[in-house]
N, C-alpha and C positions, 0 to 999 in steps of 0.2 A: 504493499499499500504506499505508505510515505517513506519507509525505509529508516525511520528513526529507531536506533538500537535500544533507546531508553523505553520506548512505549511497547515495541513488539513483545518482550517478555511478558508483560502484563496482560496481554490479550489471551483469552481462551480460544479453543479451536472453533467454537461456534462463532465467536466475534471476528475471527480471521476470515471464517467462510462467508459471513455476512458481508464483511468489507470487500472481499473479492468479488461477490455477487453484485453489490452496489457499484463497484469500479467498472465491471463489465457491462451493466445496463446503463451506465452513464450516457446521457446523449451528448453528441458533439455537433455543433453548428455546422452548416454546409460550407463548402469551400468558397462559394460566392460570397456568403455573409462574411467570412473571416477575411477575405481579400478586401472587401469594401470597408471593414472596419480598420484593418491595417492602414489601408490608404488614408483613411479619415484620420487616424491618430498619428501618422507620420508626416501629414501635410496640413498644418493648422489653418491655412487659408485665410491669412490676416487680410488679404486684399491690398489695394493700393494705399499709400500713405495719404495723409490728409494734405490738403493744400496749404501752402506756406508753413510747413511743420518747423523748419528751422527758425523762421521768424517767430512763431509762437513760443518755442522752448527758449529762445534767446531773451524773449520779454519776460518769461516766468523767471529766468535765472537773474536778469537785471532787477526785477522787482524783489526777488528773495535776497539778493546782495545788498540792496537799498535797505530793507528791513534789518538785515544783521548789522549794518552800519548804525542805522537808527538806535538799535538795542544796545550797541556798543557804547555809543554816545550817551545814551540815558544812563547806563550802567556806570559809567565813569563820572557822571555828575556834569559833563559838559553842557548838555541840554537841560 
């Protein structure tokens, strides 16, 4: 079943038989579904970047820097 040597000795013969029966009867998704799932998980599909992304990020960085300087001035008592 899982091959864990710590658990295997604790199982009785009927528990091992039940585990093997459940493992044999386990349903596996079809190949088409597995392939589509794999493609979906490996390609996140973010799409195109927003317009003017660099300008927006630069603006956020500038505002953040200005707030840090303002906080520094306020903490030192200059303001």
